[in-house]
Jmol script that loads the backbone (N, CA, C; Angstrom):
load data "model"
ATOM      1  N   LYS A   1      76.696 -42.550 -64.914  1.00  0.00           N
ATOM      2  CA  LYS A   1      75.749 -41.872 -65.788  1.00  0.00           C
ATOM      3  C   LYS A   1      76.743 -41.054 -66.810  1.00  0.00           C
ATOM      4  N   MET A   2      76.445 -41.153 -68.141  1.00  0.00           N
ATOM      5  CA  MET A   2      77.058 -40.434 -69.153  1.00  0.00           C
ATOM      6  C   MET A   2      76.699 -38.932 -69.129  1.00  0.00           C
ATOM      7  N   THR A   3      77.691 -37.980 -68.987  1.00  0.00           N
ATOM      8  CA  THR A   3      77.344 -36.774 -69.029  1.00  0.00           C
ATOM      9  C   THR A   3      77.037 -36.227 -70.434  1.00  0.00           C
ATOM     10  N   THR A   4      75.919 -35.583 -70.613  1.00  0.00           N
ATOM     11  CA  THR A   4      75.504 -35.169 -71.894  1.00  0.00           C
ATOM     12  C   THR A   4      76.381 -33.891 -72.263  1.00  0.00           C
ATOM     13  N   PHE A   5      76.380 -33.517 -73.530  1.00  0.00           N
ATOM     14  CA  PHE A   5      77.068 -32.347 -74.054  1.00  0.00           C
ATOM     15  C   PHE A   5      76.545 -31.144 -73.402  1.00  0.00           C
ATOM     16  N   ILE A   6      75.144 -31.192 -73.212  1.00  0.00           N
ATOM     17  CA  ILE A   6      74.396 -29.907 -72.631  1.00  0.00           C
ATOM     18  C   ILE A   6      74.944 -29.852 -71.149  1.00  0.00           C
ATOM     19  N   ASP A   7      74.995 -30.882 -70.530  1.00  0.00           N
ATOM     20  CA  ASP A   7      75.421 -30.912 -69.067  1.00  0.00           C
ATOM     21  C   ASP A   7      76.913 -30.339 -68.970  1.00  0.00           C
ATOM     22  N   GLN A   8      77.713 -30.655 -69.822  1.00  0.00           N
ATOM     23  CA  GLN A   8      79.199 -30.317 -69.891  1.00  0.00           C
ATOM     24  C   GLN A   8      79.218 -28.845 -70.005  1.00  0.00           C
ATOM     25  N   ILE A   9      78.408 -28.282 -71.074  1.00  0.00           N
ATOM     26  CA  ILE A   9      78.450 -26.864 -71.199  1.00  0.00           C
ATOM     27  C   ILE A   9      77.925 -26.134 -69.935  1.00  0.00           C
ATOM     28  N   LYS A  10      76.836 -26.655 -69.328  1.00  0.00           N
ATOM     29  CA  LYS A  10      76.384 -25.962 -68.129  1.00  0.00           C
ATOM     30  C   LYS A  10      77.278 -26.063 -67.011  1.00  0.00           C
ATOM     31  N   GLY A  11      77.835 -27.202 -66.787  1.00  0.00           N
ATOM     32  CA  GLY A  11      78.966 -27.355 -65.792  1.00  0.00           C
ATOM     33  C   GLY A  11      80.120 -26.384 -65.966  1.00  0.00           C
ATOM     34  N   LYS A  12      80.558 -26.141 -67.135  1.00  0.00           N
ATOM     35  CA  LYS A  12      81.704 -25.232 -67.343  1.00  0.00           C
ATOM     36  C   LYS A  12      81.279 -23.792 -67.042  1.00  0.00           C
ATOM     37  N   ILE A  13      80.027 -23.434 -67.495  1.00  0.00           N
ATOM     38  CA  ILE A  13      79.580 -22.024 -67.302  1.00  0.00           C
ATOM     39  C   ILE A  13      79.462 -21.854 -65.634  1.00  0.00           C
ATOM     40  N   ILE A  14      78.860 -22.824 -65.049  1.00  0.00           N
ATOM     41  CA  ILE A  14      78.634 -22.727 -63.597  1.00  0.00           C
ATOM     42  C   ILE A  14      80.052 -22.600 -62.846  1.00  0.00           C
ATOM     43  N   LYS A  15      81.010 -23.490 -63.265  1.00  0.00           N
ATOM     44  CA  LYS A  15      82.270 -23.469 -62.597  1.00  0.00           C
ATOM     45  C   LYS A  15      83.053 -22.162 -62.781  1.00  0.00           C
ATOM     46  N   LYS A  16      82.945 -21.564 -63.952  1.00  0.00           N
ATOM     47  CA  LYS A  16      83.669 -20.349 -64.432  1.00  0.00           C
ATOM     48  C   LYS A  16      83.033 -19.143 -63.934  1.00  0.00           C
ATOM     49  N   LEU A  17      81.679 -19.062 -64.093  1.00  0.00           N
ATOM     50  CA  LEU A  17      80.934 -17.829 -63.889  1.00  0.00           C
ATOM     51  C   LEU A  17      80.175 -17.664 -62.579  1.00  0.00           C
ATOM     52  N   LYS A  18      79.910 -18.826 -61.983  1.00  0.00           N
ATOM     53  CA  LYS A  18      78.999 -18.923 -60.813  1.00  0.00           C
ATOM     54  C   LYS A  18      77.775 -18.029 -61.008  1.00  0.00           C
ATOM     55  N   PRO A  19      76.975 -18.250 -62.080  1.00  0.00           N
ATOM     56  CA  PRO A  19      75.767 -17.508 -62.243  1.00  0.00           C
ATOM     57  C   PRO A  19      74.658 -17.788 -61.267  1.00  0.00           C
ATOM     58  N   GLU A  20      73.693 -17.037 -61.149  1.00  0.00           N
ATOM     59  CA  GLU A  20      72.611 -17.196 -60.312  1.00  0.00           C
ATOM     60  C   GLU A  20      71.775 -18.471 -60.882  1.00  0.00           C
ATOM     61  N   LYS A  21      71.684 -18.386 -62.127  1.00  0.00           N
ATOM     62  CA  LYS A  21      70.821 -19.464 -62.880  1.00  0.00           C
ATOM     63  C   LYS A  21      71.489 -19.607 -64.310  1.00  0.00           C
ATOM     64  N   VAL A  22      71.504 -20.848 -64.810  1.00  0.00           N
ATOM     65  CA  VAL A  22      71.784 -20.977 -66.121  1.00  0.00           C
ATOM     66  C   VAL A  22      70.989 -22.125 -66.758  1.00  0.00           C
ATOM     67  N   LEU A  23      70.519 -21.810 -67.991  1.00  0.00           N
ATOM     68  CA  LEU A  23      69.700 -22.782 -68.723  1.00  0.00           C
ATOM     69  C   LEU A  23      70.383 -23.035 -70.089  1.00  0.00           C
ATOM     70  N   VAL A  24      70.529 -24.307 -70.447  1.00  0.00           N
ATOM     71  CA  VAL A  24      71.204 -24.549 -71.733  1.00  0.00           C
ATOM     72  C   VAL A  24      70.151 -25.322 -72.485  1.00  0.00           C
ATOM     73  N   ILE A  25      69.733 -24.786 -73.627  1.00  0.00           N
ATOM     74  CA  ILE A  25      68.691 -25.418 -74.516  1.00  0.00           C
ATOM     75  C   ILE A  25      69.299 -25.873 -75.727  1.00  0.00           C
ATOM     76  N   ASP A  26      69.032 -27.126 -76.197  1.00  0.00           N
ATOM     77  CA  ASP A  26      69.482 -27.631 -77.414  1.00  0.00           C
ATOM     78  C   ASP A  26      68.392 -27.479 -78.433  1.00  0.00           C
ATOM     79  N   ASN A  27      68.519 -26.560 -79.354  1.00  0.00           N
ATOM     80  CA  ASN A  27      67.568 -26.194 -80.431  1.00  0.00           C
ATOM     81  C   ASN A  27      68.020 -26.881 -81.756  1.00  0.00           C
ATOM     82  N   SER A  28      68.916 -27.797 -81.700  1.00  0.00           N
ATOM     83  CA  SER A  28      69.431 -28.556 -82.968  1.00  0.00           C
ATOM     84  C   SER A  28      68.250 -29.015 -83.926  1.00  0.00           C
ATOM     85  N   ASN A  29      67.230 -29.615 -83.235  1.00  0.00           N
ATOM     86  CA  ASN A  29      66.148 -30.163 -83.947  1.00  0.00           C
ATOM     87  C   ASN A  29      65.403 -29.163 -84.769  1.00  0.00           C
ATOM     88  N   LEU A  30      65.588 -27.824 -84.502  1.00  0.00           N
ATOM     89  CA  LEU A  30      64.871 -26.858 -85.225  1.00  0.00           C
ATOM     90  C   LEU A  30      65.540 -26.475 -86.534  1.00  0.00           C
ATOM     91  N   HIS A  31      66.678 -27.012 -86.722  1.00  0.00           N
ATOM     92  CA  HIS A  31      67.575 -26.707 -87.783  1.00  0.00           C
ATOM     93  C   HIS A  31      67.857 -27.691 -88.890  1.00  0.00           C
ATOM     94  N   THR A  32      67.230 -28.837 -88.678  1.00  0.00           N
ATOM     95  CA  THR A  32      67.448 -30.000 -89.574  1.00  0.00           C
ATOM     96  C   THR A  32      67.227 -29.720 -90.990  1.00  0.00           C
ATOM     97  N   LYS A  33      66.356 -28.708 -91.349  1.00  0.00           N
ATOM     98  CA  LYS A  33      66.053 -28.419 -92.815  1.00  0.00           C
ATOM     99  C   LYS A  33      67.113 -27.505 -93.408  1.00  0.00           C
ATOM    100  N   HIS A  34      67.906 -26.885 -92.571  1.00  0.00           N
ATOM    101  CA  HIS A  34      68.929 -25.880 -93.030  1.00  0.00           C
ATOM    102  C   HIS A  34      69.933 -26.573 -94.065  1.00  0.00           C
ATOM    103  N   LYS A  35      70.227 -25.879 -95.121  1.00  0.00           N
ATOM    104  CA  LYS A  35      71.199 -26.453 -96.060  1.00  0.00           C
ATOM    105  C   LYS A  35      72.555 -26.785 -95.475  1.00  0.00           C
ATOM    106  N   SER A  36      72.984 -25.982 -94.519  1.00  0.00           N
ATOM    107  CA  SER A  36      74.202 -26.182 -93.923  1.00  0.00           C
ATOM    108  C   SER A  36      74.216 -27.117 -92.583  1.00  0.00           C
ATOM    109  N   PHE A  37      73.001 -27.841 -92.440  1.00  0.00           N
ATOM    110  CA  PHE A  37      72.866 -28.515 -91.212  1.00  0.00           C
ATOM    111  C   PHE A  37      73.880 -29.647 -91.100  1.00  0.00           C
ATOM    112  N   ASP A  38      74.409 -29.687 -89.879  1.00  0.00           N
ATOM    113  CA  ASP A  38      75.357 -30.817 -89.723  1.00  0.00           C
ATOM    114  C   ASP A  38      74.971 -31.520 -88.380  1.00  0.00           C
ATOM    115  N   PRO A  39      74.576 -32.791 -88.576  1.00  0.00           N
ATOM    116  CA  PRO A  39      73.983 -33.430 -87.336  1.00  0.00           C
ATOM    117  C   PRO A  39      75.036 -33.649 -86.104  1.00  0.00           C
ATOM    118  N   THR A  40      76.349 -33.453 -86.489  1.00  0.00           N
ATOM    119  CA  THR A  40      77.344 -33.608 -85.403  1.00  0.00           C
ATOM    120  C   THR A  40      77.502 -32.247 -84.652  1.00  0.00           C
ATOM    121  N   LYS A  41      76.831 -31.209 -85.134  1.00  0.00           N
ATOM    122  CA  LYS A  41      77.046 -29.862 -84.451  1.00  0.00           C
ATOM    123  C   LYS A  41      75.712 -29.435 -83.715  1.00  0.00           C
ATOM    124  N   TYR A  42      75.865 -28.705 -82.730  1.00  0.00           N
ATOM    125  CA  TYR A  42      74.625 -28.293 -81.977  1.00  0.00           C
ATOM    126  C   TYR A  42      74.331 -26.837 -82.236  1.00  0.00           C
ATOM    127  N   HIS A  43      73.003 -26.573 -82.095  1.00  0.00           N
ATOM    128  CA  HIS A  43      72.480 -25.189 -82.031  1.00  0.00           C
ATOM    129  C   HIS A  43      72.044 -25.052 -80.536  1.00  0.00           C
ATOM    130  N   ILE A  44      72.691 -24.147 -79.861  1.00  0.00           N
ATOM    131  CA  ILE A  44      72.513 -23.972 -78.507  1.00  0.00           C
ATOM    132  C   ILE A  44      71.938 -22.562 -78.165  1.00  0.00           C
ATOM    133  N   LYS A  45      71.047 -22.694 -77.161  1.00  0.00           N
ATOM    134  CA  LYS A  45      70.662 -21.307 -76.660  1.00  0.00           C
ATOM    135  C   LYS A  45      70.981 -21.401 -75.143  1.00  0.00           C
ATOM    136  N   LEU A  46      71.642 -20.241 -74.745  1.00  0.00           N
ATOM    137  CA  LEU A  46      71.950 -20.152 -73.323  1.00  0.00           C
ATOM    138  C   LEU A  46      71.246 -19.025 -72.708  1.00  0.00           C
ATOM    139  N   ILE A  47      70.577 -19.303 -71.598  1.00  0.00           N
ATOM    140  CA  ILE A  47      69.904 -18.245 -70.779  1.00  0.00           C
ATOM    141  C   ILE A  47      70.649 -18.150 -69.488  1.00  0.00           C
ATOM    142  N   ILE A  48      71.307 -17.103 -69.259  1.00  0.00           N
ATOM    143  CA  ILE A  48      72.178 -16.998 -68.000  1.00  0.00           C
ATOM    144  C   ILE A  48      71.686 -15.805 -67.176  1.00  0.00           C
ATOM    145  N   LYS A  49      71.340 -16.141 -65.902  1.00  0.00           N
ATOM    146  CA  LYS A  49      71.197 -15.017 -65.031  1.00  0.00           C
ATOM    147  C   LYS A  49      72.386 -14.760 -64.173  1.00  0.00           C
ATOM    148  N   SER A  50      73.045 -13.682 -64.448  1.00  0.00           N
ATOM    149  CA  SER A  50      74.263 -13.383 -63.902  1.00  0.00           C
ATOM    150  C   SER A  50      74.550 -11.888 -63.634  1.00  0.00           C
ATOM    151  N   GLU A  51      74.689 -11.504 -62.379  1.00  0.00           N
ATOM    152  CA  GLU A  51      74.937 -10.097 -62.065  1.00  0.00           C
ATOM    153  C   GLU A  51      76.279  -9.687 -62.595  1.00  0.00           C
ATOM    154  N   LYS A  52      77.171 -10.670 -62.594  1.00  0.00           N
ATOM    155  CA  LYS A  52      78.572 -10.385 -63.220  1.00  0.00           C
ATOM    156  C   LYS A  52      78.565 -10.065 -64.561  1.00  0.00           C
ATOM    157  N   LEU A  53      77.774 -10.845 -65.426  1.00  0.00           N
ATOM    158  CA  LEU A  53      77.624 -10.610 -66.849  1.00  0.00           C
ATOM    159  C   LEU A  53      76.909  -9.362 -67.134  1.00  0.00           C
ATOM    160  N   LYS A  54      75.919  -9.092 -66.390  1.00  0.00           N
ATOM    161  CA  LYS A  54      74.991  -7.913 -66.535  1.00  0.00           C
ATOM    162  C   LYS A  54      75.716  -6.595 -66.261  1.00  0.00           C
ATOM    163  N   LYS A  55      76.831  -6.571 -65.530  1.00  0.00           N
ATOM    164  CA  LYS A  55      77.648  -5.455 -65.288  1.00  0.00           C
ATOM    165  C   LYS A  55      78.606  -5.198 -66.436  1.00  0.00           C
ATOM    166  N   MET A  56      78.787  -6.099 -67.273  1.00  0.00           N
ATOM    167  CA  MET A  56      79.758  -5.978 -68.404  1.00  0.00           C
ATOM    168  C   MET A  56      78.893  -5.481 -69.540  1.00  0.00           C
ATOM    169  N   THR A  57      79.626  -5.000 -70.590  1.00  0.00           N
ATOM    170  CA  THR A  57      79.068  -4.594 -71.841  1.00  0.00           C
ATOM    171  C   THR A  57      78.537  -5.912 -72.526  1.00  0.00           C
ATOM    172  N   LYS A  58      77.684  -5.883 -73.364  1.00  0.00           N
ATOM    173  CA  LYS A  58      77.150  -7.059 -74.003  1.00  0.00           C
ATOM    174  C   LYS A  58      78.246  -7.780 -74.719  1.00  0.00           C
ATOM    175  N   ILE A  59      79.120  -6.972 -75.487  1.00  0.00           N
ATOM    176  CA  ILE A  59      80.285  -7.684 -76.199  1.00  0.00           C
ATOM    177  C   ILE A  59      81.252  -8.332 -75.227  1.00  0.00           C
ATOM    178  N   ASN A  60      81.635  -7.723 -74.141  1.00  0.00           N
ATOM    179  CA  ASN A  60      82.591  -8.344 -73.165  1.00  0.00           C
ATOM    180  C   ASN A  60      81.858  -9.529 -72.543  1.00  0.00           C
ATOM    181  N   ALA A  61      80.544  -9.470 -72.223  1.00  0.00           N
ATOM    182  CA  ALA A  61      79.867 -10.653 -71.653  1.00  0.00           C
ATOM    183  C   ALA A  61      79.943 -11.872 -72.542  1.00  0.00           C
ATOM    184  N   HIS A  62      79.746 -11.618 -73.862  1.00  0.00           N
ATOM    185  CA  HIS A  62      79.726 -12.633 -74.813  1.00  0.00           C
ATOM    186  C   HIS A  62      81.095 -13.111 -75.037  1.00  0.00           C
ATOM    187  N   LYS A  63      82.069 -12.332 -75.021  1.00  0.00           N
ATOM    188  CA  LYS A  63      83.512 -12.736 -75.130  1.00  0.00           C
ATOM    189  C   LYS A  63      83.801 -13.676 -73.990  1.00  0.00           C
ATOM    190  N   GLU A  64      83.367 -13.380 -72.796  1.00  0.00           N
ATOM    191  CA  GLU A  64      83.572 -14.147 -71.601  1.00  0.00           C
ATOM    192  C   GLU A  64      83.038 -15.578 -71.787  1.00  0.00           C
ATOM    193  N   ILE A  65      81.766 -15.620 -72.270  1.00  0.00           N
ATOM    194  CA  ILE A  65      81.232 -16.988 -72.629  1.00  0.00           C
ATOM    195  C   ILE A  65      81.906 -17.622 -73.666  1.00  0.00           C
ATOM    196  N   PHE A  66      82.297 -17.020 -74.703  1.00  0.00           N
ATOM    197  CA  PHE A  66      82.982 -17.617 -75.857  1.00  0.00           C
ATOM    198  C   PHE A  66      84.304 -18.101 -75.398  1.00  0.00           C
ATOM    199  N   SER A  67      85.044 -17.365 -74.438  1.00  0.00           N
ATOM    200  CA  SER A  67      86.266 -17.958 -73.986  1.00  0.00           C
ATOM    201  C   SER A  67      86.193 -19.139 -73.157  1.00  0.00           C
ATOM    202  N   ILE A  68      85.042 -19.228 -72.381  1.00  0.00           N
ATOM    203  CA  ILE A  68      84.670 -20.513 -71.462  1.00  0.00           C
ATOM    204  C   ILE A  68      84.480 -21.690 -72.491  1.00  0.00           C
ATOM    205  N   LEU A  69      83.701 -21.371 -73.549  1.00  0.00           N
ATOM    206  CA  LEU A  69      83.271 -22.417 -74.343  1.00  0.00           C
ATOM    207  C   LEU A  69      84.070 -22.530 -75.679  1.00  0.00           C
ATOM    208  N   ASP A  70      85.248 -22.016 -75.560  1.00  0.00           N
ATOM    209  CA  ASP A  70      86.130 -21.969 -76.817  1.00  0.00           C
ATOM    210  C   ASP A  70      86.238 -23.284 -77.552  1.00  0.00           C
ATOM    211  N   TYR A  71      86.592 -24.410 -76.851  1.00  0.00           N
ATOM    212  CA  TYR A  71      86.774 -25.720 -77.555  1.00  0.00           C
ATOM    213  C   TYR A  71      85.387 -26.186 -78.067  1.00  0.00           C
ATOM    214  N   GLU A  72      84.331 -26.037 -77.334  1.00  0.00           N
ATOM    215  CA  GLU A  72      83.044 -26.535 -77.793  1.00  0.00           C
ATOM    216  C   GLU A  72      82.487 -25.824 -79.024  1.00  0.00           C
ATOM    217  N   ILE A  73      82.876 -24.545 -79.062  1.00  0.00           N
ATOM    218  CA  ILE A  73      82.504 -23.668 -80.224  1.00  0.00           C
ATOM    219  C   ILE A  73      83.250 -24.180 -81.421  1.00  0.00           C
ATOM    220  N   LYS A  74      84.520 -24.363 -81.288  1.00  0.00           N
ATOM    221  CA  LYS A  74      85.356 -24.753 -82.451  1.00  0.00           C
ATOM    222  C   LYS A  74      84.959 -26.164 -82.975  1.00  0.00           C
ATOM    223  N   ASN A  75      84.538 -27.001 -82.027  1.00  0.00           N
ATOM    224  CA  ASN A  75      84.346 -28.387 -82.352  1.00  0.00           C
ATOM    225  C   ASN A  75      82.950 -28.887 -82.501  1.00  0.00           C
ATOM    226  N   ASN A  76      82.090 -28.502 -81.590  1.00  0.00           N
ATOM    227  CA  ASN A  76      80.695 -29.140 -81.437  1.00  0.00           C
ATOM    228  C   ASN A  76      79.537 -28.192 -81.720  1.00  0.00           C
ATOM    229  N   ILE A  77      79.730 -26.786 -81.613  1.00  0.00           N
ATOM    230  CA  ILE A  77      78.598 -25.810 -81.668  1.00  0.00           C
ATOM    231  C   ILE A  77      78.665 -25.174 -83.059  1.00  0.00           C
ATOM    232  N   HIS A  78      77.439 -25.294 -83.697  1.00  0.00           N
ATOM    233  CA  HIS A  78      77.305 -24.549 -85.014  1.00  0.00           C
ATOM    234  C   HIS A  78      76.756 -23.095 -84.702  1.00  0.00           C
ATOM    235  N   ALA A  79      75.821 -23.069 -83.722  1.00  0.00           N
ATOM    236  CA  ALA A  79      75.222 -21.638 -83.429  1.00  0.00           C
ATOM    237  C   ALA A  79      75.055 -21.590 -81.965  1.00  0.00           C
ATOM    238  N   LEU A  80      75.303 -20.454 -81.455  1.00  0.00           N
ATOM    239  CA  LEU A  80      75.163 -20.190 -80.018  1.00  0.00           C
ATOM    240  C   LEU A  80      74.361 -18.842 -79.821  1.00  0.00           C
ATOM    241  N   GLU A  81      73.155 -18.995 -79.160  1.00  0.00           N
ATOM    242  CA  GLU A  81      72.390 -17.868 -78.844  1.00  0.00           C
ATOM    243  C   GLU A  81      72.492 -17.600 -77.426  1.00  0.00           C
ATOM    244  N   ILE A  82      72.765 -16.372 -77.023  1.00  0.00           N
ATOM    245  CA  ILE A  82      73.006 -15.963 -75.674  1.00  0.00           C
ATOM    246  C   ILE A  82      72.029 -14.982 -75.244  1.00  0.00           C
ATOM    247  N   GLU A  83      71.381 -15.260 -74.092  1.00  0.00           N
ATOM    248  CA  GLU A  83      70.533 -14.326 -73.485  1.00  0.00           C
ATOM    249  C   GLU A  83      70.945 -14.129 -72.020  1.00  0.00           C
ATOM    250  N   ILE A  84      71.190 -12.853 -71.722  1.00  0.00           N
ATOM    251  CA  ILE A  84      71.802 -12.585 -70.306  1.00  0.00           C
ATOM    252  C   ILE A  84      70.611 -11.843 -69.579  1.00  0.00           C
ATOM    253  N   ARG A  85      70.276 -12.297 -68.430  1.00  0.00           N
ATOM    254  CA  ARG A  85      69.174 -11.716 -67.554  1.00  0.00           C
ATOM    255  C   ARG A  85      69.638 -11.096 -66.360  1.00  0.00           C
TER     256      ARG A  85
END
end "model"
wireframe off; spacefill off
backbone 0.3
color backbone group
């Protein structure tokens, strides 16, 4: 089975953060009308339930996620929305 990009992101986050729950939503289809829309890039929404992240400041929690997804952000992700619960 071919792993989707969404599965890859989810796998990386689970491996590195061990969150209680993680949901990765591909919202790319909502942005097709944007002038800067690039069909090769993703608009991702992350919903992460993580006690570890909740204990951090929002900025540090986001930095943690950005460092985990560094390659994907540079290459495949146009927008990343993060919700920590």
